[in-house]
C-alpha positions as YAML, in Angstrom:
chain: A
units: angstrom
residues:
- id: 1
  name: MET
  ca: [15.18, -12.09, -51.69]
- id: 2
  name: ALA
  ca: [14.72, -14.65, -54.00]
- id: 3
  name: PRO
  ca: [18.11, -16.23, -55.00]
- id: 4
  name: ARG
  ca: [19.11, -15.55, -58.98]
- id: 5
  name: VAL
  ca: [20.77, -18.43, -60.62]
- id: 6
  name: ASP
  ca: [22.51, -17.66, -64.12]
- id: 7
  name: LEU
  ca: [21.79, -20.28, -66.57]
- id: 8
  name: LYS
  ca: [24.56, -18.90, -68.45]
- id: 9
  name: GLN
  ca: [27.07, -20.07, -65.95]
- id: 10
  name: GLY
  ca: [28.07, -23.25, -63.94]
- id: 11
  name: GLU
  ca: [26.62, -27.08, -65.27]
- id: 12
  name: LEU
  ca: [23.05, -27.86, -66.30]
- id: 13
  name: LYS
  ca: [23.13, -30.91, -63.87]
- id: 14
  name: LYS
  ca: [23.53, -28.53, -60.64]
- id: 15
  name: HIS
  ca: [20.84, -26.12, -61.72]
- id: 16
  name: VAL
  ca: [18.71, -28.69, -62.25]
- id: 17
  name: ASN
  ca: [19.25, -30.17, -58.82]
- id: 18
  name: ARG
  ca: [18.51, -26.80, -57.23]
- id: 19
  name: ALA
  ca: [15.60, -26.48, -59.14]
- id: 20
  name: LEU
  ca: [14.36, -29.83, -58.06]
- id: 21
  name: THR
  ca: [14.99, -29.33, -54.46]
- id: 22
  name: ALA
  ca: [12.76, -26.21, -54.50]
- id: 23
  name: ILE
  ca: [9.99, -27.94, -56.47]
- id: 24
  name: ARG
  ca: [9.96, -30.96, -54.11]
- id: 25
  name: ASP
  ca: [9.97, -28.69, -50.84]
- id: 26
  name: GLY
  ca: [6.47, -27.28, -52.38]
- id: 27
  name: TYR
  ca: [7.95, -24.23, -53.45]
- id: 28
  name: VAL
  ca: [7.46, -21.80, -56.38]
- id: 29
  name: ILE
  ca: [10.52, -21.09, -58.91]
- id: 30
  name: VAL
  ca: [10.88, -18.82, -62.02]
- id: 31
  name: ALA
  ca: [12.53, -20.07, -65.26]
- id: 32
  name: PRO
  ca: [12.99, -19.29, -68.93]
- id: 33
  name: LEU
  ca: [10.30, -21.13, -71.39]
- id: 34
  name: GLU
  ca: [10.64, -20.52, -75.18]
- id: 35
  name: HIS
  ca: [9.09, -16.91, -75.61]
- id: 36
  name: GLY
  ca: [8.72, -15.88, -71.54]
- id: 37
  name: TYR
  ca: [9.70, -16.44, -67.93]
- id: 38
  name: VAL
  ca: [7.29, -18.33, -66.10]
- id: 39
  name: TYR
  ca: [6.29, -19.88, -62.80]
- id: 40
  name: LEU
  ca: [6.71, -23.28, -61.79]
- id: 41
  name: ALA
  ca: [5.49, -25.38, -59.17]
- id: 42
  name: ASP
  ca: [5.02, -29.04, -58.41]
- id: 43
  name: ALA
  ca: [1.51, -30.14, -60.53]
- id: 44
  name: PHE
  ca: [0.66, -32.46, -57.39]
- id: 45
  name: SER
  ca: [0.92, -29.89, -54.58]
- id: 46
  name: PRO
  ca: [-2.02, -28.02, -54.27]
- id: 47
  name: PHE
  ca: [-0.40, -25.14, -51.83]
- id: 48
  name: ALA
  ca: [2.25, -24.51, -54.35]
- id: 49
  name: VAL
  ca: [-0.41, -24.38, -57.43]
- id: 50
  name: ARG
  ca: [-2.18, -21.77, -55.21]
- id: 51
  name: ALA
  ca: [0.64, -19.83, -54.40]
- id: 52
  name: MET
  ca: [1.44, -19.67, -58.26]
- id: 53
  name: HIS
  ca: [-1.87, -18.41, -58.91]
- id: 54
  name: VAL
  ca: [-1.82, -15.68, -56.29]
- id: 55
  name: LEU
  ca: [1.63, -14.38, -57.75]
- id: 56
  name: HIS
  ca: [0.33, -14.31, -61.26]
- id: 57
  name: GLY
  ca: [-2.83, -12.61, -60.47]
- id: 58
  name: SER
  ca: [-5.16, -15.57, -61.80]
- id: 59
  name: ASP
  ca: [-8.81, -15.11, -62.03]
- id: 60
  name: ASP
  ca: [-10.58, -17.85, -59.68]
- id: 61
  name: GLY
  ca: [-11.31, -21.15, -61.56]
- id: 62
  name: VAL
  ca: [-8.64, -20.67, -63.77]
- id: 63
  name: ALA
  ca: [-6.78, -24.01, -64.25]
- id: 64
  name: ALA
  ca: [-2.76, -23.89, -64.72]
- id: 65
  name: GLN
  ca: [-1.14, -25.40, -67.93]
- id: 66
  name: VAL
  ca: [0.98, -28.64, -67.21]
- id: 67
  name: LEU
  ca: [4.04, -29.34, -68.69]
- id: 68
  name: ILE
  ca: [5.29, -32.78, -68.91]
- id: 69
  name: HIS
  ca: [8.89, -34.33, -70.24]
- id: 70
  name: SER
  ca: [7.75, -36.37, -73.21]
- id: 71
  name: ALA
  ca: [4.75, -37.93, -75.19]
- id: 72
  name: THR
  ca: [4.93, -40.99, -72.93]
- id: 73
  name: THR
  ca: [3.90, -39.23, -69.64]
- id: 74
  name: VAL
  ca: [0.84, -37.84, -71.40]
- id: 75
  name: ARG
  ca: [-0.76, -41.24, -71.33]
- id: 76
  name: GLY
  ca: [-0.18, -41.18, -67.34]
- id: 77
  name: VAL
  ca: [-1.83, -37.99, -66.68]
- id: 78
  name: THR
  ca: [-4.94, -37.83, -69.32]
- id: 79
  name: ARG
  ca: [-7.36, -40.35, -70.71]
- id: 80
  name: GLU
  ca: [-8.84, -41.00, -74.38]
- id: 81
  name: ILE
  ca: [-6.52, -39.70, -76.17]
- id: 82
  name: SER
  ca: [-7.98, -40.00, -79.89]
- id: 83
  name: THR
  ca: [-5.91, -40.94, -82.86]
- id: 84
  name: SER
  ca: [-5.90, -37.39, -84.33]
- id: 85
  name: SER
  ca: [-4.34, -36.04, -81.27]
- id: 86
  name: GLU
  ca: [-1.47, -38.67, -81.14]
- id: 87
  name: LYS
  ca: [-0.86, -37.77, -84.77]
- id: 88
  name: LEU
  ca: [-0.15, -34.08, -83.69]
- id: 89
  name: ILE
  ca: [1.65, -35.06, -80.43]
- id: 90
  name: ASN
  ca: [3.91, -37.15, -82.97]
- id: 91
  name: GLU
  ca: [4.69, -34.11, -85.08]
- id: 92
  name: PHE
  ca: [4.74, -31.15, -82.94]
- id: 93
  name: TRP
  ca: [5.95, -32.30, -79.52]
- id: 94
  name: PRO
  ca: [8.30, -30.83, -78.27]
- id: 95
  name: GLY
  ca: [7.08, -27.60, -79.46]
- id: 96
  name: LEU
  ca: [4.39, -24.69, -79.08]
- id: 97
  name: LEU
  ca: [1.53, -27.12, -79.21]
- id: 98
  name: SER
  ca: [-0.69, -26.98, -76.43]
- id: 99
  name: LEU
  ca: [-3.69, -29.93, -76.06]
- id: 100
  name: THR
  ca: [-6.33, -29.87, -74.00]
- id: 101
  name: LEU
  ca: [-7.61, -33.21, -72.90]
- id: 102
  name: LYS
  ca: [-9.20, -34.98, -70.03]
- id: 103
  name: PRO
  ca: [-7.26, -35.88, -66.89]
- id: 104
  name: ASN
  ca: [-6.75, -39.32, -65.54]
- id: 105
  name: ARG
  ca: [-9.55, -39.62, -63.12]
- id: 106
  name: GLY
  ca: [-7.13, -41.41, -60.58]
- id: 107
  name: LEU
  ca: [-5.04, -38.13, -60.17]
- id: 108
  name: ASN
  ca: [-4.99, -36.27, -57.03]
- id: 109
  name: TRP
  ca: [-4.64, -32.62, -58.07]
- id: 110
  name: ASP
  ca: [-6.16, -29.20, -58.50]
- id: 111
  name: LEU
  ca: [-4.51, -26.73, -61.10]
- id: 112
  name: GLY
  ca: [-6.54, -24.02, -59.78]
- id: 113
  name: ASP
  ca: [-10.21, -25.43, -60.81]
- id: 114
  name: ASP
  ca: [-11.04, -27.46, -57.73]
- id: 115
  name: GLN
  ca: [-10.98, -30.35, -60.66]
- id: 116
  name: PHE
  ca: [-14.45, -28.43, -61.71]
- id: 117
  name: LEU
  ca: [-13.20, -28.48, -65.34]
- id: 118
  name: ASP
  ca: [-12.50, -32.11, -66.21]
- id: 119
  name: GLN
  ca: [-9.64, -31.22, -68.36]
- id: 120
  name: VAL
  ca: [-6.04, -30.36, -68.76]
- id: 121
  name: ASN
  ca: [-4.07, -28.48, -70.85]
- id: 122
  name: VAL
  ca: [-0.52, -30.22, -71.64]
- id: 123
  name: ARG
  ca: [2.51, -29.48, -73.68]
- id: 124
  name: VAL
  ca: [5.97, -30.65, -74.01]
- id: 125
  name: PRO
  ca: [8.59, -27.50, -74.19]
- id: 126
  name: LYS
  ca: [11.54, -27.33, -76.01]
- id: 127
  name: SER
  ca: [13.38, -25.34, -73.43]
- id: 128
  name: ARG
  ca: [16.53, -27.25, -72.57]
- id: 129
  name: PHE
  ca: [16.77, -26.53, -68.76]
- id: 130
  name: ILE
  ca: [12.81, -27.21, -68.17]
- id: 131
  name: ARG
  ca: [13.17, -30.28, -69.92]
- id: 132
  name: ALA
  ca: [15.85, -31.44, -68.23]
- id: 133
  name: LEU
  ca: [13.95, -30.42, -64.81]
- id: 134
  name: LEU
  ca: [10.58, -32.29, -65.94]
- id: 135
  name: LYS
  ca: [12.61, -35.56, -66.45]
- id: 136
  name: GLU
  ca: [13.52, -35.57, -62.73]
- id: 137
  name: SER
  ca: [10.59, -33.71, -61.38]
- id: 138
  name: GLY
  ca: [7.50, -35.33, -63.16]
- id: 139
  name: PRO
  ca: [4.52, -33.23, -64.25]
- id: 140
  name: LEU
  ca: [4.80, -29.34, -63.39]
- id: 141
  name: ALA
  ca: [2.09, -26.45, -63.47]
- id: 142
  name: VAL
  ca: [2.96, -23.48, -65.32]
- id: 143
  name: LEU
  ca: [1.63, -19.78, -65.33]
- id: 144
  name: SER
  ca: [3.49, -16.64, -66.93]
- id: 145
  name: ALA
  ca: [5.65, -14.70, -64.50]
- id: 146
  name: SER
  ca: [4.61, -11.82, -66.00]
- id: 147
  name: VAL
  ca: [0.98, -10.39, -64.19]
- id: 148
  name: ALA
  ca: [-2.33, -11.72, -65.50]
- id: 149
  name: GLY
  ca: [-3.46, -10.35, -68.72]
- id: 150
  name: GLU
  ca: [0.21, -8.48, -69.55]
- id: 151
  name: SER
  ca: [2.74, -9.56, -72.28]
- id: 152
  name: PRO
  ca: [5.39, -12.26, -71.87]
- id: 153
  name: LEU
  ca: [8.10, -11.68, -69.44]
- id: 154
  name: LEU
  ca: [11.13, -11.43, -71.78]
- id: 155
  name: LYS
  ca: [13.93, -10.41, -69.25]
- id: 156
  name: ILE
  ca: [14.40, -10.77, -65.57]
- id: 157
  name: ASP
  ca: [14.21, -7.60, -63.91]
- id: 158
  name: ARG
  ca: [16.94, -7.97, -61.29]
- id: 159
  name: SER
  ca: [15.89, -5.21, -58.72]
- id: 160
  name: ALA
  ca: [12.00, -6.99, -58.83]
- id: 161
  name: VAL
  ca: [13.59, -10.47, -58.01]
- id: 162
  name: LYS
  ca: [14.32, -9.12, -54.14]
- id: 163
  name: SER
  ca: [10.55, -8.63, -53.79]
- id: 164
  name: TRP
  ca: [9.16, -11.83, -55.42]
- id: 165
  name: ASP
  ca: [7.90, -14.75, -53.19]
- id: 166
  name: VAL
  ca: [9.56, -17.45, -54.75]
- id: 167
  name: ALA
  ca: [12.60, -19.76, -53.62]
- id: 168
  name: LEU
  ca: [14.53, -19.28, -57.07]
- id: 169
  name: VAL
  ca: [14.82, -17.63, -60.21]
- id: 170
  name: PHE
  ca: [16.71, -19.21, -63.10]
- id: 171
  name: ASP
  ca: [17.79, -16.42, -65.27]
- id: 172
  name: ASN
  ca: [18.81, -17.01, -68.86]
- id: 173
  name: GLY
  ca: [19.13, -13.45, -69.90]
- id: 174
  name: GLY
  ca: [16.85, -11.72, -72.27]
- id: 175
  name: LEU
  ca: [14.37, -14.12, -74.33]
- id: 176
  name: LYS
  ca: [13.15, -13.75, -77.94]
- id: 177
  name: SER
  ca: [9.71, -12.87, -78.41]
- id: 178
  name: GLY
  ca: [7.85, -15.22, -80.35]
- id: 179
  name: PRO
  ca: [4.16, -16.34, -81.14]
- id: 180
  name: ARG
  ca: [2.10, -17.76, -78.79]
- id: 181
  name: THR
  ca: [1.28, -21.53, -78.49]
- id: 182
  name: THR
  ca: [-1.28, -23.03, -80.37]
- id: 183
  name: ILE
  ca: [-4.23, -24.82, -78.49]
- id: 184
  name: VAL
  ca: [-5.93, -27.53, -79.78]
- id: 185
  name: GLU
  ca: [-9.01, -28.95, -77.69]
- id: 186
  name: GLN
  ca: [-10.27, -32.65, -77.84]
- id: 187
  name: SER
  ca: [-13.89, -33.30, -77.35]
- id: 188
  name: ASP
  ca: [-16.35, -36.15, -78.48]
- id: 189
  name: SER
  ca: [-16.81, -33.84, -81.56]
- id: 190
  name: GLY
  ca: [-13.27, -33.97, -82.66]
- id: 191
  name: LEU
  ca: [-10.13, -31.44, -82.17]
- id: 192
  name: ARG
  ca: [-10.90, -27.87, -82.49]
- id: 193
  name: VAL
  ca: [-8.56, -25.01, -82.60]
- id: 194
  name: VAL
  ca: [-8.89, -22.76, -79.59]
- id: 195
  name: ARG
  ca: [-6.41, -20.36, -80.71]
- id: 196
  name: GLU
  ca: [-3.84, -20.44, -83.38]
- id: 197
  name: GLY
  ca: [-0.59, -19.56, -82.88]
- id: 198
  name: ALA
  ca: [2.83, -20.82, -83.62]
- id: 199
  name: ILE
  ca: [1.67, -23.98, -85.41]
- id: 200
  name: THR
  ca: [-1.29, -23.01, -88.16]
- id: 201
  name: VAL
  ca: [-4.41, -24.64, -88.92]
- id: 202
  name: ALA
  ca: [-3.02, -25.92, -92.25]
- id: 203
  name: GLU
  ca: [-0.07, -27.36, -90.51]
- id: 204
  name: MET
  ca: [-2.01, -29.75, -88.55]
- id: 205
  name: THR
  ca: [-4.49, -30.15, -90.77]
- id: 206
  name: ALA
  ca: [-1.63, -31.80, -93.08]
- id: 207
  name: VAL
  ca: [-1.05, -34.09, -89.98]
- id: 208
  name: ALA
  ca: [-4.68, -34.83, -88.76]
- id: 209
  name: PRO
  ca: [-7.66, -33.86, -91.27]
- id: 210
  name: GLY
  ca: [-10.44, -32.75, -89.61]
- id: 211
  name: ILE
  ca: [-9.74, -30.42, -87.36]
- id: 212
  name: PHE
  ca: [-12.14, -27.71, -87.32]
- id: 213
  name: VAL
  ca: [-12.55, -24.32, -86.02]
- id: 214
  name: ASP
  ca: [-15.34, -22.56, -84.55]
...
């Protein structure tokens, strides 16, 4: 049975410490992001990331997204950040903007693609609990806690928690449904909008002209 932690009760610091212990011990946890519950694991633990993919039901070769605490961290996990990408980072982080960049070659991680893709999708979230955790844990791999292909999980089913093969479930009650993240990919051709979501193309173009959509 996965213990359930009520985030509406108790101290944030104690909750973060419990999550941090589980993450550092190589386990997967469940926690609330802006518009859905997610699995979280140490981005540098291939065993934990693999377990997270199994829980999610991911297809082979799919790389997990990476959550980071601040824009400063992105320079440590990626390379070749363009001026336009930096403008988007400064304007929309923390928030619902995901950037696909080239990973730092010195990093020893496997997010599910066996490093085949040579890219990593990174984001700084707004979630208070997860940002506090990220400050202590460093980069975390993330996947939706709903089954692959299904809608985001907005509420913890307490009966289902008993069968989840995770260390801890951090419950913040029912979450509000909301738009998906906007995904932008940086390449030699510039910035390409992969998916328009919470942040529109018009909003991004106002900050970094030249963004294009296929």
